[in-house]
TORTORPA-61368 format. One record per atom (N, C-alpha, C, O, CB): x, y, z; residue number from 1; atom name; residue in one letter. Coordinates in steps of 0.02 Angstrom, whole numbers. Glycine has a CB too. Layout:
# TORTORPA-61368
((X; Y; Z); NUM; 'CA'; 'A')
...
***
This chain:
# TORTORPA-61368
((-347; -1435; -76); 1; 'N'; 'X')
((-291; -1425; -31); 1; 'CA'; 'X')
((-320; -1371; 14); 1; 'C'; 'X')
((-345; -1320; -8); 1; 'O'; 'X')
((-220; -1403; -69); 1; 'CB'; 'X')
((-314; -1385; 80); 2; 'N'; 'X')
((-349; -1339; 129); 2; 'CA'; 'X')
((-287; -1287; 140); 2; 'C'; 'X')
((-228; -1296; 125); 2; 'O'; 'X')
((-378; -1382; 206); 2; 'CB'; 'X')
((-312; -1237; 166); 3; 'N'; 'X')
((-254; -1178; 194); 3; 'CA'; 'X')
((-246; -1195; 269); 3; 'C'; 'X')
((-190; -1198; 294); 3; 'O'; 'X')
((-282; -1086; 187); 3; 'CB'; 'X')
((-299; -1206; 305); 4; 'N'; 'X')
((-289; -1225; 374); 4; 'CA'; 'X')
((-349; -1275; 403); 4; 'C'; 'X')
((-406; -1278; 378); 4; 'O'; 'X')
((-285; -1156; 417); 4; 'CB'; 'X')
((-333; -1305; 445); 5; 'N'; 'X')
((-387; -1352; 465); 5; 'CA'; 'X')
((-427; -1312; 522); 5; 'C'; 'X')
((-404; -1268; 558); 5; 'O'; 'X')
((-357; -1426; 493); 5; 'CB'; 'X')
((-489; -1336; 521); 6; 'N'; 'X')
((-532; -1305; 572); 6; 'CA'; 'X')
((-499; -1315; 648); 6; 'C'; 'X')
((-469; -1365; 667); 6; 'O'; 'X')
((-607; -1340; 566); 6; 'CB'; 'X')
((-511; -1264; 682); 7; 'N'; 'X')
((-484; -1268; 753); 7; 'CA'; 'X')
((-417; -1243; 760); 7; 'C'; 'X')
((-399; -1227; 816); 7; 'O'; 'X')
((-484; -1337; 779); 7; 'CB'; 'X')
((-374; -1237; 706); 8; 'N'; 'X')
((-311; -1223; 702); 8; 'CA'; 'X')
((-307; -1150; 686); 8; 'C'; 'X')
((-344; -1120; 647); 8; 'O'; 'X')
((-280; -1267; 655); 8; 'CB'; 'X')
((-243; -1116; 729); 9; 'N'; 'X')
((-238; -1051; 712); 9; 'CA'; 'X')
((-194; -1058; 643); 9; 'C'; 'X')
((-158; -1105; 628); 9; 'O'; 'X')
((-206; -1006; 773); 9; 'CB'; 'X')
((-209; -993; 601); 10; 'N'; 'X')
((-170; -996; 526); 10; 'CA'; 'X')
((-108; -979; 547); 10; 'C'; 'X')
((-99; -954; 603); 10; 'O'; 'X')
((-196; -943; 463); 10; 'CB'; 'X')
((-53; -992; 498); 11; 'N'; 'X')
((13; -980; 499); 11; 'CA'; 'X')
((25; -911; 505); 11; 'C'; 'X')
((-3; -873; 466); 11; 'O'; 'X')
((45; -1007; 445); 11; 'CB'; 'X')
((68; -886; 553); 12; 'N'; 'X')
((71; -807; 558); 12; 'CA'; 'X')
((105; -781; 490); 12; 'C'; 'X')
((96; -724; 469); 12; 'O'; 'X')
((118; -780; 628); 12; 'CB'; 'X')
((142; -826; 459); 13; 'N'; 'X')
((174; -792; 410); 13; 'CA'; 'X')
((135; -759; 352); 13; 'C'; 'X')
((156; -717; 313); 13; 'O'; 'X')
((219; -835; 386); 13; 'CB'; 'X')
((67; -791; 353); 14; 'N'; 'X')
((12; -762; 304); 14; 'CA'; 'X')
((-11; -698; 324); 14; 'C'; 'X')
((-23; -655; 282); 14; 'O'; 'X')
((-50; -805; 299); 14; 'CB'; 'X')
((-17; -689; 392); 15; 'N'; 'X')
((-50; -618; 412); 15; 'CA'; 'X')
((10; -580; 409); 15; 'C'; 'X')
((-5; -521; 399); 15; 'O'; 'X')
((-89; -612; 490); 15; 'CB'; 'X')
((67; -588; 413); 16; 'N'; 'X')
((128; -538; 406); 16; 'CA'; 'X')
((126; -519; 346); 16; 'C'; 'X')
((121; -458; 336); 16; 'O'; 'X')
((198; -563; 419); 16; 'CB'; 'X')
((130; -568; 285); 17; 'N'; 'X')
((124; -552; 218); 17; 'CA'; 'X')
((76; -506; 197); 17; 'C'; 'X')
((88; -457; 161); 17; 'O'; 'X')
((114; -605; 186); 17; 'CB'; 'X')
((15; -525; 224); 18; 'N'; 'X')
((-39; -481; 207); 18; 'CA'; 'X')
((-34; -403; 235); 18; 'C'; 'X')
((-54; -355; 202); 18; 'O'; 'X')
((-102; -514; 232); 18; 'CB'; 'X')
((-10; -400; 291); 19; 'N'; 'X')
((7; -331; 325); 19; 'CA'; 'X')
((68; -297; 279); 19; 'C'; 'X')
((69; -237; 266); 19; 'O'; 'X')
((33; -342; 412); 19; 'CB'; 'X')
((114; -340; 258); 20; 'N'; 'X')
((162; -301; 211); 20; 'CA'; 'X')
((129; -277; 152); 20; 'C'; 'X')
((135; -219; 133); 20; 'O'; 'X')
((222; -343; 188); 20; 'CB'; 'X')
((91; -323; 119); 21; 'N'; 'X')
((57; -300; 65); 21; 'CA'; 'X')
((12; -245; 77); 21; 'C'; 'X')
((19; -200; 36); 21; 'O'; 'X')
((23; -349; 37); 21; 'CB'; 'X')
((-29; -235; 118); 22; 'N'; 'X')
((-67; -188; 138); 22; 'CA'; 'X')
((-32; -124; 146); 22; 'C'; 'X')
((-50; -71; 120); 22; 'O'; 'X')
((-98; -208; 192); 22; 'CB'; 'X')
((27; -133; 189); 23; 'N'; 'X')
((80; -64; 197); 23; 'CA'; 'X')
((108; -40; 141); 23; 'C'; 'X')
((118; 20; 133); 23; 'O'; 'X')
((141; -75; 239); 23; 'CB'; 'X')
((128; -97; 87); 24; 'N'; 'X')
((148; -76; 17); 24; 'CA'; 'X')
((98; -25; -21); 24; 'C'; 'X')
((114; 29; -45); 24; 'O'; 'X')
((156; -141; -27); 24; 'CB'; 'X')
((35; -52; -20); 25; 'N'; 'X')
((-16; -7; -50); 25; 'CA'; 'X')
((-18; 67; -16); 25; 'C'; 'X')
((-18; 118; -51); 25; 'O'; 'X')
((-88; -43; -43); 25; 'CB'; 'X')
((-19; 67; 45); 26; 'N'; 'X')
((-26; 126; 69); 26; 'CA'; 'X')
((36; 172; 63); 26; 'C'; 'X')
((30; 233; 63); 26; 'O'; 'X')
((-46; 117; 133); 26; 'CB'; 'X')
((97; 141; 59); 27; 'N'; 'X')
((151; 180; 35); 27; 'CA'; 'X')
((152; 204; -36); 27; 'C'; 'X')
((181; 256; -49); 27; 'O'; 'X')
((208; 145; 46); 27; 'CB'; 'X')
((124; 169; -79); 28; 'N'; 'X')
((120; 186; -148); 28; 'CA'; 'X')
((62; 242; -152); 28; 'C'; 'X')
((68; 294; -184); 28; 'O'; 'X')
((103; 119; -194); 28; 'CB'; 'X')
((6; 227; -116); 29; 'N'; 'X')
((-37; 286; -122); 29; 'CA'; 'X')
((-11; 357; -103); 29; 'C'; 'X')
((-18; 405; -140); 29; 'O'; 'X')
((-94; 274; -83); 29; 'CB'; 'X')
((23; 361; -34); 30; 'N'; 'X')
((62; 412; -15); 30; 'CA'; 'X')
((102; 444; -67); 30; 'C'; 'X')
((99; 504; -81); 30; 'O'; 'X')
((102; 391; 32); 30; 'CB'; 'X')
((140; 398; -96); 31; 'N'; 'X')
((191; 426; -153); 31; 'CA'; 'X')
((150; 455; -214); 31; 'C'; 'X')
((169; 505; -243); 31; 'O'; 'X')
((243; 363; -184); 31; 'CB'; 'X')
((97; 424; -230); 32; 'N'; 'X')
((62; 467; -283); 32; 'CA'; 'X')
((24; 526; -265); 32; 'C'; 'X')
((7; 568; -307); 32; 'O'; 'X')
((17; 428; -319); 32; 'CB'; 'X')
((10; 531; -199); 33; 'N'; 'X')
((-13; 593; -163); 33; 'CA'; 'X')
((28; 645; -169); 33; 'C'; 'X')
((10; 700; -191); 33; 'O'; 'X')
((-23; 584; -96); 33; 'CB'; 'X')
((89; 632; -148); 34; 'N'; 'X')
((150; 677; -143); 34; 'CA'; 'X')
((160; 697; -213); 34; 'C'; 'X')
((155; 756; -226); 34; 'O'; 'X')
((217; 640; -111); 34; 'CB'; 'X')
((172; 655; -257); 35; 'N'; 'X')
((177; 671; -321); 35; 'CA'; 'X')
((125; 724; -351); 35; 'C'; 'X')
((141; 772; -385); 35; 'O'; 'X')
((175; 611; -353); 35; 'CB'; 'X')
((71; 710; -335); 36; 'N'; 'X')
((14; 749; -354); 36; 'CA'; 'X')
((16; 817; -327); 36; 'C'; 'X')
((5; 866; -362); 36; 'O'; 'X')
((-48; 715; -333); 36; 'CB'; 'X')
((31; 821; -264); 37; 'N'; 'X')
((47; 890; -232); 37; 'CA'; 'X')
((97; 926; -259); 37; 'C'; 'X')
((94; 986; -273); 37; 'O'; 'X')
((65; 887; -165); 37; 'CB'; 'X')
((148; 883; -268); 38; 'N'; 'X')
((210; 920; -305); 38; 'CA'; 'X')
((200; 943; -371); 38; 'C'; 'X')
((233; 990; -392); 38; 'O'; 'X')
((270; 876; -310); 38; 'CB'; 'X')
((154; 912; -412); 39; 'N'; 'X')
((144; 943; -475); 39; 'CA'; 'X')
((95; 993; -476); 39; 'C'; 'X')
((91; 1033; -523); 39; 'O'; 'X')
((128; 898; -522); 39; 'CB'; 'X')
((58; 995; -426); 40; 'N'; 'X')
((7; 1045; -420); 40; 'CA'; 'X')
((45; 1115; -399); 40; 'C'; 'X')
((27; 1171; -418); 40; 'O'; 'X')
((-50; 1020; -363); 40; 'CB'; 'X')
((92; 1102; -361); 41; 'N'; 'X')
((133; 1168; -347); 41; 'CA'; 'X')
((173; 1203; -408); 41; 'C'; 'X')
((180; 1263; -418); 41; 'O'; 'X')
((186; 1152; -292); 41; 'CB'; 'X')
((200; 1148; -448); 42; 'N'; 'X')
((241; 1172; -500); 42; 'CA'; 'X')
((199; 1180; -565); 42; 'C'; 'X')
((227; 1197; -617); 42; 'O'; 'X')
((300; 1124; -510); 42; 'CB'; 'X')
((133; 1170; -563); 43; 'N'; 'X')
((89; 1181; -621); 43; 'CA'; 'X')
((88; 1262; -639); 43; 'C'; 'X')
((98; 1282; -696); 43; 'O'; 'X')
((11; 1152; -603); 43; 'CB'; 'X')
((77; 1301; -592); 44; 'N'; 'X')
((63; 1374; -606); 44; 'CA'; 'X')
((130; 1409; -633); 44; 'C'; 'X')
((128; 1460; -668); 44; 'O'; 'X')
((35; 1411; -537); 44; 'CB'; 'X')
((191; 1378; -613); 45; 'N'; 'X')
((251; 1395; -640); 45; 'CA'; 'X')
((255; 1389; -722); 45; 'C'; 'X')
((281; 1431; -758); 45; 'O'; 'X')
((301; 1353; -605); 45; 'CB'; 'X')
((228; 1335; -742); 46; 'N'; 'X')
((231; 1319; -817); 46; 'CA'; 'X')
((175; 1347; -848); 46; 'C'; 'X')
((175; 1338; -909); 46; 'O'; 'X')
((234; 1245; -833); 46; 'CB'; 'X')
((124; 1381; -822); 47; 'N'; 'X')
((73; 1407; -859); 47; 'CA'; 'X')
((95; 1476; -888); 47; 'C'; 'X')
((70; 1495; -941); 47; 'O'; 'X')
((12; 1410; -817); 47; 'CB'; 'X')
((135; 1509; -859); 48; 'N'; 'X')
((160; 1572; -893); 48; 'CA'; 'X')
((216; 1572; -939); 48; 'C'; 'X')
((234; 1624; -965); 48; 'O'; 'X')
((178; 1616; -847); 48; 'CB'; 'X')
***
């Protein structure tokens, strides 16, 4: 099964799906970063 034939432009939906997946990974990474910064700010309060 061929994804696309030579000389044809690929279906734009594949490009959009790839972009959505990439943006979801970026959103997840930013969420983990925000959680890490939040935990770092709270950690000194729990140490005492």
